[in-house]
Backbone of each chain as nested JSON, in Angstrom:
{
  "chains": [
    {"id": "A", "residues": [
      {"number": 1, "name": "MET", "atoms": {"N": [-1.342, 4.826, 18.741], "CA": [-0.289, 4.098, 18.051], "C": [-0.679, 3.945, 16.582]}},
      {"number": 2, "name": "LYS", "atoms": {"N": [0.317, 3.97, 15.709], "CA": [-0.007, 3.926, 14.281], "C": [0.001, 2.477, 13.771]}},
      {"number": 3, "name": "ALA", "atoms": {"N": [-1.055, 2.096, 13.052], "CA": [-1.1, 0.784, 12.407], "C": [-1.054, 0.986, 10.895]}},
      {"number": 4, "name": "LYS", "atoms": {"N": [-0.214, 0.208, 10.241], "CA": [-0.127, 0.265, 8.787], "C": [-0.617, -1.063, 8.216]}},
      {"number": 5, "name": "VAL", "atoms": {"N": [-1.501, -0.961, 7.26], "CA": [-2.117, -2.156, 6.691], "C": [-1.841, -2.196, 5.196]}},
      {"number": 6, "name": "THR", "atoms": {"N": [-1.468, -3.363, 4.7], "CA": [-1.35, -3.563, 3.254], "C": [-2.327, -4.652, 2.846]}},
      {"number": 7, "name": "VAL", "atoms": {"N": [-3.201, -4.319, 1.922], "CA": [-4.178, -5.29, 1.421], "C": [-3.804, -5.615, -0.014]}},
      {"number": 8, "name": "THR", "atoms": {"N": [-3.566, -6.9, -0.292], "CA": [-3.172, -7.298, -1.649], "C": [-4.094, -8.398, -2.154]}},
      {"number": 9, "name": "LEU", "atoms": {"N": [-4.23, -8.464, -3.467], "CA": [-4.989, -9.572, -4.055], "C": [-4.25, -10.87, -3.789]}},
      {"number": 10, "name": "ARG", "atoms": {"N": [-4.976, -11.952, -3.53], "CA": [-4.334, -13.252, -3.331], "C": [-3.627, -13.694, -4.599]}},
      {"number": 11, "name": "GLU", "atoms": {"N": [-2.585, -14.482, -4.409], "CA": [-1.886, -15.101, -5.539], "C": [-2.908, -15.853, -6.385]}},
      {"number": 12, "name": "GLY", "atoms": {"N": [-2.776, -15.752, -7.674], "CA": [-3.66, -16.523, -8.536], "C": [-4.886, -15.756, -8.986]}},
      {"number": 13, "name": "ILE", "atoms": {"N": [-5.206, -14.663, -8.274], "CA": [-6.335, -13.82, -8.698], "C": [-5.796, -12.839, -9.74]}},
      {"number": 14, "name": "LEU", "atoms": {"N": [-6.459, -12.759, -10.882], "CA": [-5.995, -11.881, -11.953], "C": [-6.08, -10.419, -11.517]}},
      {"number": 15, "name": "ASP", "atoms": {"N": [-4.958, -9.707, -11.641], "CA": [-4.902, -8.303, -11.244], "C": [-4.96, -7.437, -12.508]}},
      {"number": 16, "name": "THR", "atoms": {"N": [-6.173, -7.054, -12.888], "CA": [-6.345, -6.333, -14.163], "C": [-5.697, -4.945, -14.099]}},
      {"number": 17, "name": "GLN", "atoms": {"N": [-5.794, -4.304, -12.937], "CA": [-5.182, -2.976, -12.787], "C": [-3.656, -3.092, -12.921]}},
      {"number": 18, "name": "GLY", "atoms": {"N": [-3.103, -4.132, -12.303], "CA": [-1.661, -4.375, -12.416], "C": [-1.251, -4.633, -13.858]}},
      {"number": 19, "name": "LYS", "atoms": {"N": [-2.06, -5.405, -14.579], "CA": [-1.757, -5.698, -15.99], "C": [-1.754, -4.405, -16.806]}},
      {"number": 20, "name": "ALA", "atoms": {"N": [-2.718, -3.536, -16.524], "CA": [-2.806, -2.269, -17.27], "C": [-1.567, -1.419, -17.014]}},
      {"number": 21, "name": "VAL", "atoms": {"N": [-1.125, -1.358, -15.746], "CA": [0.075, -0.591, -15.415], "C": [1.3, -1.216, -16.096]}},
      {"number": 22, "name": "GLU", "atoms": {"N": [1.35, -2.553, -16.119], "CA": [2.478, -3.247, -16.736], "C": [2.568, -2.894, -18.236]}},
      {"number": 23, "name": "HIS", "atoms": {"N": [1.409, -2.922, -18.915], "CA": [1.398, -2.551, -20.34], "C": [1.866, -1.102, -20.522]}},
      {"number": 24, "name": "ALA", "atoms": {"N": [1.379, -0.226, -19.644], "CA": [1.757, 1.196, -19.745], "C": [3.259, 1.356, -19.547]}},
      {"number": 25, "name": "LEU", "atoms": {"N": [3.826, 0.611, -18.576], "CA": [5.266, 0.702, -18.326], "C": [6.058, 0.206, -19.534]}},
      {"number": 26, "name": "HIS", "atoms": {"N": [5.599, -0.9, -20.119], "CA": [6.303, -1.408, -21.308], "C": [6.262, -0.367, -22.423]}},
      {"number": 27, "name": "SER", "atoms": {"N": [5.109, 0.29, -22.56], "CA": [4.972, 1.219, -23.684], "C": [5.787, 2.498, -23.49]}},
      {"number": 28, "name": "ILE", "atoms": {"N": [6.182, 2.814, -22.254], "CA": [7.046, 3.989, -22.072], "C": [8.501, 3.569, -21.84]}},
      {"number": 29, "name": "GLY", "atoms": {"N": [8.823, 2.314, -22.16], "CA": [10.227, 1.93, -22.212], "C": [10.732, 1.063, -21.08]}},
      {"number": 30, "name": "PHE", "atoms": {"N": [9.911, 0.84, -20.035], "CA": [10.365, -0.009, -18.925], "C": [10.018, -1.461, -19.247]}},
      {"number": 31, "name": "THR", "atoms": {"N": [10.812, -2.066, -20.152], "CA": [10.442, -3.386, -20.66], "C": [10.846, -4.524, -19.717]}},
      {"number": 32, "name": "GLY", "atoms": {"N": [11.677, -4.234, -18.722], "CA": [12.129, -5.282, -17.805], "C": [11.223, -5.48, -16.602]}},
      {"number": 33, "name": "VAL", "atoms": {"N": [10.032, -4.903, -16.639], "CA": [9.131, -4.981, -15.484], "C": [8.074, -6.057, -15.713]}},
      {"number": 34, "name": "LYS", "atoms": {"N": [7.894, -6.913, -14.713], "CA": [6.918, -8.003, -14.826], "C": [6.124, -8.124, -13.525]}},
      {"number": 35, "name": "ASN", "atoms": {"N": [5.037, -8.883, -13.61], "CA": [4.249, -9.246, -12.428], "C": [3.89, -8.041, -11.565]}},
      {"number": 36, "name": "VAL", "atoms": {"N": [3.332, -7.01, -12.181], "CA": [2.904, -5.846, -11.41], "C": [1.599, -6.201, -10.693]}},
      {"number": 37, "name": "ARG", "atoms": {"N": [1.593, -6.003, -9.379], "CA": [0.391, -6.278, -8.568], "C": [0.078, -5.01, -7.787]}},
      {"number": 38, "name": "ILE", "atoms": {"N": [-1.171, -4.643, -7.746], "CA": [-1.554, -3.396, -7.084], "C": [-2.492, -3.685, -5.923]}},
      {"number": 39, "name": "GLY", "atoms": {"N": [-2.179, -3.078, -4.793], "CA": [-3.007, -3.262, -3.605], "C": [-3.271, -1.932, -2.926]}},
      {"number": 40, "name": "LYS", "atoms": {"N": [-3.805, -2.016, -1.72], "CA": [-4.12, -0.812, -0.96], "C": [-3.191, -0.698, 0.238]}},
      {"number": 41, "name": "HIS", "atoms": {"N": [-2.885, 0.532, 0.587], "CA": [-2.077, 0.8, 1.774], "C": [-2.91, 1.716, 2.664]}},
      {"number": 42, "name": "ILE", "atoms": {"N": [-3.12, 1.32, 3.913], "CA": [-3.943, 2.128, 4.816], "C": [-3.155, 2.4, 6.093]}},
      {"number": 43, "name": "GLU", "atoms": {"N": [-3.124, 3.65, 6.512], "CA": [-2.505, 4.001, 7.791], "C": [-3.583, 4.569, 8.695]}},
      {"number": 44, "name": "MET", "atoms": {"N": [-3.514, 4.251, 9.978], "CA": [-4.489, 4.822, 10.91], "C": [-3.895, 4.895, 12.305]}},
      {"number": 45, "name": "ASP", "atoms": {"N": [-4.371, 5.857, 13.073], "CA": [-3.981, 5.952, 14.481], "C": [-5.039, 5.25, 15.312]}},
      {"number": 46, "name": "ILE", "atoms": {"N": [-4.609, 4.333, 16.169], "CA": [-5.543, 3.628, 17.05], "C": [-5.212, 4.017, 18.477]}},
      {"number": 47, "name": "ASP", "atoms": {"N": [-6.27, 4.424, 19.182], "CA": [-6.124, 5.015, 20.504], "C": [-5.91, 3.932, 21.557]}},
      {"number": 48, "name": "SER", "atoms": {"N": [-4.678, 3.477, 21.712], "CA": [-4.344, 2.466, 22.709], "C": [-2.833, 2.458, 22.877]}},
      {"number": 49, "name": "ALA", "atoms": {"N": [-2.375, 2.141, 24.083], "CA": [-0.935, 2.131, 24.325], "C": [-0.366, 0.716, 24.258]}},
      {"number": 50, "name": "ASP", "atoms": {"N": [-1.232, -0.262, 24.016], "CA": [-0.806, -1.663, 24.036], "C": [-0.682, -2.182, 22.601]}},
      {"number": 51, "name": "ALA", "atoms": {"N": [0.556, -2.481, 22.185], "CA": [0.797, -2.87, 20.787], "C": [0.002, -4.112, 20.401]}},
      {"number": 52, "name": "ALA", "atoms": {"N": [-0.115, -5.067, 21.314], "CA": [-0.85, -6.29, 20.987], "C": [-2.326, -5.982, 20.753]}},
      {"number": 53, "name": "ALA", "atoms": {"N": [-2.874, -5.068, 21.563], "CA": [-4.286, -4.698, 21.404], "C": [-4.502, -3.96, 20.089]}},
      {"number": 54, "name": "VAL", "atoms": {"N": [-3.538, -3.101, 19.728], "CA": [-3.63, -2.366, 18.462], "C": [-3.603, -3.357, 17.297]}},
      {"number": 55, "name": "GLN", "atoms": {"N": [-2.699, -4.321, 17.382], "CA": [-2.593, -5.345, 16.333], "C": [-3.914, -6.114, 16.193]}},
      {"number": 56, "name": "ARG", "atoms": {"N": [-4.473, -6.511, 17.332], "CA": [-5.742, -7.263, 17.299], "C": [-6.855, -6.434, 16.687]}},
      {"number": 57, "name": "GLN", "atoms": {"N": [-6.917, -5.143, 17.098], "CA": [-7.994, -4.297, 16.595], "C": [-7.82, -4.06, 15.087]}},
      {"number": 58, "name": "ALA", "atoms": {"N": [-6.573, -3.852, 14.647], "CA": [-6.322, -3.635, 13.218], "C": [-6.672, -4.882, 12.408]}},
      {"number": 59, "name": "ASP", "atoms": {"N": [-6.344, -6.072, 12.946], "CA": [-6.719, -7.325, 12.267], "C": [-8.237, -7.4, 12.104]}},
      {"number": 60, "name": "ASP", "atoms": {"N": [-8.93, -7.042, 13.191], "CA": [-10.392, -7.078, 13.21], "C": [-10.969, -6.11, 12.169]}},
      {"number": 61, "name": "ILE", "atoms": {"N": [-10.381, -4.913, 12.114], "CA": [-10.811, -3.89, 11.14], "C": [-10.607, -4.396, 9.713]}},
      {"number": 62, "name": "CYS", "atoms": {"N": [-9.476, -5.059, 9.489], "CA": [-9.21, -5.586, 8.135], "C": [-10.243, -6.626, 7.756]}},
      {"number": 63, "name": "ARG", "atoms": {"N": [-10.528, -7.54, 8.699], "CA": [-11.488, -8.599, 8.386], "C": [-12.878, -8.027, 8.16]}},
      {"number": 64, "name": "LYS", "atoms": {"N": [-13.264, -7.012, 8.961], "CA": [-14.643, -6.522, 8.898], "C": [-14.87, -5.484, 7.81]}},
      {"number": 65, "name": "LEU", "atoms": {"N": [-13.838, -4.684, 7.48], "CA": [-14.101, -3.574, 6.552], "C": [-13.105, -3.449, 5.411]}},
      {"number": 66, "name": "LEU", "atoms": {"N": [-11.808, -3.584, 5.706], "CA": [-10.818, -3.162, 4.703], "C": [-10.514, -4.196, 3.636]}},
      {"number": 67, "name": "SER", "atoms": {"N": [-10.699, -5.467, 3.942], "CA": [-10.341, -6.47, 2.941], "C": [-11.527, -7.364, 2.611]}},
      {"number": 68, "name": "ASN", "atoms": {"N": [-11.464, -7.948, 1.437], "CA": [-12.43, -8.958, 1.023], "C": [-11.734, -10.307, 1.185]}},
      {"number": 69, "name": "PRO", "atoms": {"N": [-12.08, -11.061, 2.228], "CA": [-11.296, -12.255, 2.548], "C": [-11.342, -13.324, 1.459]}},
      {"number": 70, "name": "VAL", "atoms": {"N": [-12.313, -13.251, 0.573], "CA": [-12.391, -14.244, -0.506], "C": [-11.222, -14.069, -1.479]}},
      {"number": 71, "name": "MET", "atoms": {"N": [-10.864, -12.825, -1.754], "CA": [-9.839, -12.63, -2.784], "C": [-8.658, -11.785, -2.354]}},
      {"number": 72, "name": "GLU", "atoms": {"N": [-8.624, -11.342, -1.098], "CA": [-7.52, -10.483, -0.666], "C": [-6.872, -10.998, 0.613]}},
      {"number": 73, "name": "ASP", "atoms": {"N": [-5.574, -10.743, 0.718], "CA": [-4.839, -10.97, 1.96], "C": [-4.508, -9.61, 2.565]}},
      {"number": 74, "name": "PHE", "atoms": {"N": [-4.237, -9.589, 3.873], "CA": [-3.789, -8.331, 4.475], "C": [-2.635, -8.588, 5.432]}},
      {"number": 75, "name": "ARG", "atoms": {"N": [-1.822, -7.568, 5.607], "CA": [-0.716, -7.592, 6.571], "C": [-0.828, -6.342, 7.423]}},
      {"number": 76, "name": "VAL", "atoms": {"N": [-0.631, -6.487, 8.717], "CA": [-0.69, -5.344, 9.626], "C": [0.67, -5.169, 10.278]}},
      {"number": 77, "name": "THR", "atoms": {"N": [1.193, -3.943, 10.307], "CA": [2.366, -3.669, 11.132], "C": [2.019, -2.509, 12.065]}},
      {"number": 78, "name": "VAL", "atoms": {"N": [2.469, -2.64, 13.299], "CA": [2.188, -1.618, 14.305], "C": [3.472, -0.863, 14.583]}},
      {"number": 79, "name": "GLU", "atoms": {"N": [3.409, 0.46, 14.519], "CA": [4.582, 1.275, 14.841], "C": [4.476, 1.763, 16.266]}},
      {"number": 80, "name": "GLU", "atoms": {"N": [5.313, 1.228, 17.114], "CA": [5.258, 1.629, 18.517], "C": [5.879, 3.009, 18.701]}},
      {"number": 81, "name": "GLY", "atoms": {"N": [5.467, 3.627, 19.798], "CA": [6.057, 4.927, 20.14], "C": [5.583, 6.062, 19.261]}},
      {"number": 82, "name": "LYS", "atoms": {"N": [4.468, 5.863, 18.547], "CA": [3.938, 6.972, 17.738], "C": [2.49, 7.233, 18.093]}}
    ]},
    {"id": "B", "residues": [
      {"number": 1, "name": "MET", "atoms": {"N": [14.422, -8.942, -9.436], "CA": [14.344, -8.494, -8.064], "C": [12.999, -7.804, -7.836]}},
      {"number": 2, "name": "LYS", "atoms": {"N": [12.463, -7.951, -6.631], "CA": [11.136, -7.393, -6.377], "C": [11.249, -5.989, -5.78]}},
      {"number": 3, "name": "ALA", "atoms": {"N": [10.508, -5.047, -6.367], "CA": [10.426, -3.7, -5.803], "C": [9.017, -3.489, -5.26]}},
      {"number": 4, "name": "LYS", "atoms": {"N": [8.953, -2.928, -4.046], "CA": [7.652, -2.616, -3.454], "C": [7.539, -1.118, -3.304]}},
      {"number": 5, "name": "VAL", "atoms": {"N": [6.433, -0.577, -3.76], "CA": [6.237, 0.867, -3.77], "C": [4.994, 1.201, -2.955]}},
      {"number": 6, "name": "THR", "atoms": {"N": [5.1, 2.221, -2.122], "CA": [3.93, 2.749, -1.429], "C": [3.745, 4.202, -1.84]}},
      {"number": 7, "name": "VAL", "atoms": {"N": [2.59, 4.515, -2.36], "CA": [2.277, 5.882, -2.765], "C": [1.219, 6.415, -1.808]}},
      {"number": 8, "name": "THR", "atoms": {"N": [1.531, 7.522, -1.141], "CA": [0.579, 8.095, -0.179], "C": [0.333, 9.562, -0.503]}},
      {"number": 9, "name": "LEU", "atoms": {"N": [-0.837, 10.045, -0.125], "CA": [-1.118, 11.473, -0.261], "C": [-0.19, 12.246, 0.658]}},
      {"number": 10, "name": "ARG", "atoms": {"N": [0.286, 13.408, 0.199], "CA": [1.119, 14.242, 1.062], "C": [0.341, 14.702, 2.28]}},
      {"number": 11, "name": "GLU", "atoms": {"N": [1.082, 14.932, 3.361], "CA": [0.488, 15.529, 4.561], "C": [-0.225, 16.821, 4.17]}},
      {"number": 12, "name": "GLY", "atoms": {"N": [-1.366, 17.042, 4.733], "CA": [-2.06, 18.308, 4.487], "C": [-3.047, 18.23, 3.342]}},
      {"number": 13, "name": "ILE", "atoms": {"N": [-2.92, 17.195, 2.491], "CA": [-3.909, 17.016, 1.423], "C": [-5.082, 16.238, 2.01]}},
      {"number": 14, "name": "LEU", "atoms": {"N": [-6.292, 16.742, 1.834], "CA": [-7.469, 16.082, 2.405], "C": [-7.668, 14.71, 1.76]}},
      {"number": 15, "name": "ASP", "atoms": {"N": [-7.774, 13.683, 2.601], "CA": [-7.953, 12.318, 2.112], "C": [-9.421, 11.94, 2.292]}},
      {"number": 16, "name": "THR", "atoms": {"N": [-10.224, 12.172, 1.252], "CA": [-11.677, 11.954, 1.375], "C": [-12.005, 10.467, 1.535]}},
      {"number": 17, "name": "GLN", "atoms": {"N": [-11.234, 9.621, 0.849], "CA": [-11.468, 8.177, 0.968], "C": [-11.172, 7.727, 2.405]}},
      {"number": 18, "name": "GLY", "atoms": {"N": [-10.075, 8.238, 2.952], "CA": [-9.719, 7.928, 4.333], "C": [-10.793, 8.394, 5.308]}},
      {"number": 19, "name": "LYS", "atoms": {"N": [-11.324, 9.598, 5.067], "CA": [-12.389, 10.126, 5.944], "C": [-13.616, 9.221, 5.889]}},
      {"number": 20, "name": "ALA", "atoms": {"N": [-13.958, 8.751, 4.692], "CA": [-15.127, 7.876, 4.539], "C": [-14.926, 6.576, 5.308]}},
      {"number": 21, "name": "VAL", "atoms": {"N": [-13.711, 6.011, 5.215], "CA": [-13.411, 4.776, 5.941], "C": [-13.467, 5.036, 7.444]}},
      {"number": 22, "name": "GLU", "atoms": {"N": [-12.947, 6.193, 7.868], "CA": [-12.957, 6.539, 9.298], "C": [-14.394, 6.602, 9.827]}},
      {"number": 23, "name": "HIS", "atoms": {"N": [-15.273, 7.266, 9.068], "CA": [-16.686, 7.341, 9.482], "C": [-17.296, 5.941, 9.553]}},
      {"number": 24, "name": "ALA", "atoms": {"N": [-16.979, 5.119, 8.556], "CA": [-17.53, 3.754, 8.537], "C": [-17.051, 2.981, 9.754]}},
      {"number": 25, "name": "LEU", "atoms": {"N": [-15.76, 3.133, 10.102], "CA": [-15.218, 2.42, 11.265], "C": [-15.903, 2.879, 12.551]}},
      {"number": 26, "name": "HIS", "atoms": {"N": [-16.105, 4.197, 12.672], "CA": [-16.789, 4.694, 13.869], "C": [-18.193, 4.106, 13.953]}},
      {"number": 27, "name": "SER", "atoms": {"N": [-18.871, 4.023, 12.82], "CA": [-20.257, 3.562, 12.852], "C": [-20.38, 2.069, 13.136]}},
      {"number": 28, "name": "ILE", "atoms": {"N": [-19.296, 1.299, 12.943], "CA": [-19.392, -0.123, 13.326], "C": [-18.662, -0.387, 14.647]}},
      {"number": 29, "name": "GLY", "atoms": {"N": [-18.369, 0.678, 15.389], "CA": [-17.919, 0.487, 16.764], "C": [-16.443, 0.733, 17.031]}},
      {"number": 30, "name": "PHE", "atoms": {"N": [-15.656, 0.953, 15.976], "CA": [-14.223, 1.224, 16.196], "C": [-14.029, 2.726, 16.416]}},
      {"number": 31, "name": "THR", "atoms": {"N": [-14.391, 3.178, 17.603], "CA": [-14.412, 4.612, 17.841], "C": [-13.041, 5.192, 18.169]}},
      {"number": 32, "name": "GLY", "atoms": {"N": [-12.062, 4.338, 18.433], "CA": [-10.725, 4.831, 18.793], "C": [-9.814, 5.026, 17.594]}},
      {"number": 33, "name": "VAL", "atoms": {"N": [-10.36, 4.997, 16.393], "CA": [-9.528, 5.097, 15.192], "C": [-9.574, 6.519, 14.634]}},
      {"number": 34, "name": "LYS", "atoms": {"N": [-8.397, 7.06, 14.338], "CA": [-8.308, 8.433, 13.831], "C": [-7.308, 8.503, 12.676]}},
      {"number": 35, "name": "ASN", "atoms": {"N": [-7.355, 9.601, 11.969], "CA": [-6.354, 9.901, 10.933], "C": [-6.14, 8.757, 9.943]}},
      {"number": 36, "name": "VAL", "atoms": {"N": [-7.231, 8.242, 9.409], "CA": [-7.109, 7.167, 8.412], "C": [-6.655, 7.796, 7.089]}},
      {"number": 37, "name": "ARG", "atoms": {"N": [-5.585, 7.25, 6.543], "CA": [-5.054, 7.733, 5.263], "C": [-4.936, 6.525, 4.335]}},
      {"number": 38, "name": "ILE", "atoms": {"N": [-5.358, 6.693, 3.109], "CA": [-5.345, 5.564, 2.178], "C": [-4.436, 5.851, 0.997]}},
      {"number": 39, "name": "GLY", "atoms": {"N": [-3.591, 4.895, 0.685], "CA": [-2.676, 5.043, -0.439], "C": [-2.656, 3.79, -1.289]}},
      {"number": 40, "name": "LYS", "atoms": {"N": [-1.68, 3.728, -2.177], "CA": [-1.566, 2.576, -3.066], "C": [-0.308, 1.785, -2.723]}},
      {"number": 41, "name": "HIS", "atoms": {"N": [-0.399, 0.485, -2.924], "CA": [0.749, -0.394, -2.718], "C": [0.979, -1.119, -4.04]}},
      {"number": 42, "name": "ILE", "atoms": {"N": [2.178, -1.027, -4.582], "CA": [2.466, -1.663, -5.876], "C": [3.687, -2.562, -5.726]}},
      {"number": 43, "name": "GLU", "atoms": {"N": [3.583, -3.792, -6.203], "CA": [4.733, -4.697, -6.227], "C": [5.046, -5.02, -7.674]}},
      {"number": 44, "name": "MET", "atoms": {"N": [6.329, -5.113, -7.994], "CA": [6.685, -5.497, -9.367], "C": [8.044, -6.184, -9.373]}},
      {"number": 45, "name": "ASP", "atoms": {"N": [8.235, -7.063, -10.348], "CA": [9.545, -7.685, -10.542], "C": [10.29, -6.889, -11.6]}},
      {"number": 46, "name": "ILE", "atoms": {"N": [11.516, -6.494, -11.276], "CA": [12.34, -5.75, -12.229], "C": [13.538, -6.62, -12.579]}},
      {"number": 47, "name": "ASP", "atoms": {"N": [13.735, -6.752, -13.881], "CA": [14.721, -7.698, -14.414], "C": [16.129, -7.115, -14.313]}},
      {"number": 48, "name": "SER", "atoms": {"N": [16.762, -7.258, -13.139], "CA": [18.124, -6.775, -12.929], "C": [18.653, -7.412, -11.655]}},
      {"number": 49, "name": "ALA", "atoms": {"N": [19.951, -7.654, -11.599], "CA": [20.524, -8.268, -10.4], "C": [21.159, -7.225, -9.486]}},
      {"number": 50, "name": "ASP", "atoms": {"N": [21.104, -5.967, -9.882], "CA": [21.768, -4.891, -9.14], "C": [20.722, -4.085, -8.359]}},
      {"number": 51, "name": "ALA", "atoms": {"N": [20.772, -4.208, -7.024], "CA": [19.747, -3.579, -6.193], "C": [19.685, -2.069, -6.409]}},
      {"number": 52, "name": "ALA", "atoms": {"N": [20.839, -1.424, -6.593], "CA": [20.85, 0.031, -6.776], "C": [20.162, 0.399, -8.09]}},
      {"number": 53, "name": "ALA", "atoms": {"N": [20.395, -0.426, -9.136], "CA": [19.756, -0.148, -10.428], "C": [18.244, -0.343, -10.341]}},
      {"number": 54, "name": "VAL", "atoms": {"N": [17.831, -1.375, -9.58], "CA": [16.393, -1.632, -9.407], "C": [15.743, -0.451, -8.676]}},
      {"number": 55, "name": "GLN", "atoms": {"N": [16.435, 0.01, -7.632], "CA": [15.933, 1.16, -6.863], "C": [15.77, 2.387, -7.771]}},
      {"number": 56, "name": "ARG", "atoms": {"N": [16.806, 2.647, -8.583], "CA": [16.759, 3.809, -9.489], "C": [15.602, 3.691, -10.477]}},
      {"number": 57, "name": "GLN", "atoms": {"N": [15.467, 2.466, -11.049], "CA": [14.414, 2.287, -12.047], "C": [13.021, 2.42, -11.4]}},
      {"number": 58, "name": "ALA", "atoms": {"N": [12.87, 1.876, -10.187], "CA": [11.578, 1.986, -9.499], "C": [11.264, 3.447, -9.169]}},
      {"number": 59, "name": "ASP", "atoms": {"N": [12.27, 4.206, -8.743], "CA": [12.069, 5.637, -8.47], "C": [11.579, 6.346, -9.731]}},
      {"number": 60, "name": "ASP", "atoms": {"N": [12.23, 6.002, -10.843], "CA": [11.898, 6.596, -12.13], "C": [10.454, 6.269, -12.532]}},
      {"number": 61, "name": "ILE", "atoms": {"N": [10.074, 5.003, -12.315], "CA": [8.708, 4.548, -12.631], "C": [7.692, 5.313, -11.786]}},
      {"number": 62, "name": "CYS", "atoms": {"N": [8.033, 5.517, -10.51], "CA": [7.115, 6.244, -9.619], "C": [6.917, 7.674, -10.105]}},
      {"number": 63, "name": "ARG", "atoms": {"N": [8.042, 8.305, -10.466], "CA": [7.94, 9.693, -10.907], "C": [7.164, 9.814, -12.21]}},
      {"number": 64, "name": "LYS", "atoms": {"N": [7.395, 8.85, -13.124], "CA": [6.794, 8.969, -14.46], "C": [5.368, 8.45, -14.543]}},
      {"number": 65, "name": "LEU", "atoms": {"N": [5.03, 7.439, -13.735], "CA": [3.709, 6.834, -13.933], "C": [2.892, 6.655, -12.657]}},
      {"number": 66, "name": "LEU", "atoms": {"N": [3.517, 6.181, -11.584], "CA": [2.713, 5.701, -10.456], "C": [2.238, 6.79, -9.501]}},
      {"number": 67, "name": "SER", "atoms": {"N": [2.967, 7.897, -9.439], "CA": [2.553, 8.92, -8.472], "C": [2.323, 10.255, -9.158]}},
      {"number": 68, "name": "ASN", "atoms": {"N": [1.531, 11.051, -8.508], "CA": [1.31, 12.437, -8.932], "C": [2.153, 13.316, -8.005]}},
      {"number": 69, "name": "PRO", "atoms": {"N": [3.288, 13.817, -8.484], "CA": [4.235, 14.488, -7.57], "C": [3.674, 15.752, -6.918]}},
      {"number": 70, "name": "VAL", "atoms": {"N": [2.615, 16.296, -7.469], "CA": [2.022, 17.491, -6.854], "C": [1.378, 17.152, -5.518]}},
      {"number": 71, "name": "MET", "atoms": {"N": [0.731, 16.007, -5.438], "CA": [-0.009, 15.709, -4.213], "C": [0.331, 14.37, -3.56]}},
      {"number": 72, "name": "GLU", "atoms": {"N": [1.294, 13.647, -4.122], "CA": [1.609, 12.347, -3.536], "C": [3.107, 12.173, -3.29]}},
      {"number": 73, "name": "ASP", "atoms": {"N": [3.426, 11.419, -2.257], "CA": [4.799, 10.978, -1.99], "C": [4.889, 9.489, -2.287]}},
      {"number": 74, "name": "PHE", "atoms": {"N": [6.115, 9.0, -2.543], "CA": [6.266, 7.555, -2.697], "C": [7.507, 7.077, -1.965]}},
      {"number": 75, "name": "ARG", "atoms": {"N": [7.46, 5.811, -1.571], "CA": [8.595, 5.131, -0.947], "C": [8.829, 3.833, -1.708]}},
      {"number": 76, "name": "VAL", "atoms": {"N": [10.1, 3.531, -1.986], "CA": [10.439, 2.296, -2.698], "C": [11.292, 1.432, -1.783]}},
      {"number": 77, "name": "THR", "atoms": {"N": [10.964, 0.145, -1.667], "CA": [11.877, -0.79, -1.009], "C": [12.165, -1.928, -1.982]}},
      {"number": 78, "name": "VAL", "atoms": {"N": [13.44, -2.339, -2.003], "CA": [13.862, -3.403, -2.914], "C": [14.141, -4.647, -2.092]}},
      {"number": 79, "name": "GLU", "atoms": {"N": [13.54, -5.774, -2.484], "CA": [13.802, -7.033, -1.78], "C": [14.855, -7.813, -2.537]}},
      {"number": 80, "name": "GLU", "atoms": {"N": [16.039, -7.879, -1.97], "CA": [17.119, -8.594, -2.66], "C": [16.902, -10.094, -2.565]}},
      {"number": 81, "name": "GLY", "atoms": {"N": [17.517, -10.798, -3.493], "CA": [17.461, -12.251, -3.462], "C": [16.136, -12.84, -3.866]}},
      {"number": 82, "name": "LYS", "atoms": {"N": [15.295, -12.018, -4.528], "CA": [14.02, -12.572, -4.991], "C": [13.858, -12.325, -6.473]}}
    ]}
  ]
}
């Protein structure tokens, strides 16, 4: 089953990469763009037919490897039937 | 209005970062995980009340700055009412 994970910086943490992209967008004419935040998107296949088990394992993976819990949040979505 | 963008490597392009994460997951016991692919997640506020215009502008931003069209795909979702 496929699990999709989005890891984002917590609110209030300065996103320097996002700021750089925002400046670049302004300089090429997209002046109406604000609050650019950049995170990671991870997709993986987990070998299990039970959506709840896949969700639990993906949460565990995020806590142990993919995210830094001090400054990042994560969201997991499980795509059934894949 | 908030636009959310996901930029992923095209199918068939070797994802070395994903492979490294996959090896790391196997070595800490998550042996049922396969096909790890890593991409970027970008959120931004676009100053417009018209969802179609926001979508168009976000597509344009992806093509011009956020993605490399030779090796990456992107998906844009617009969150109305924000």
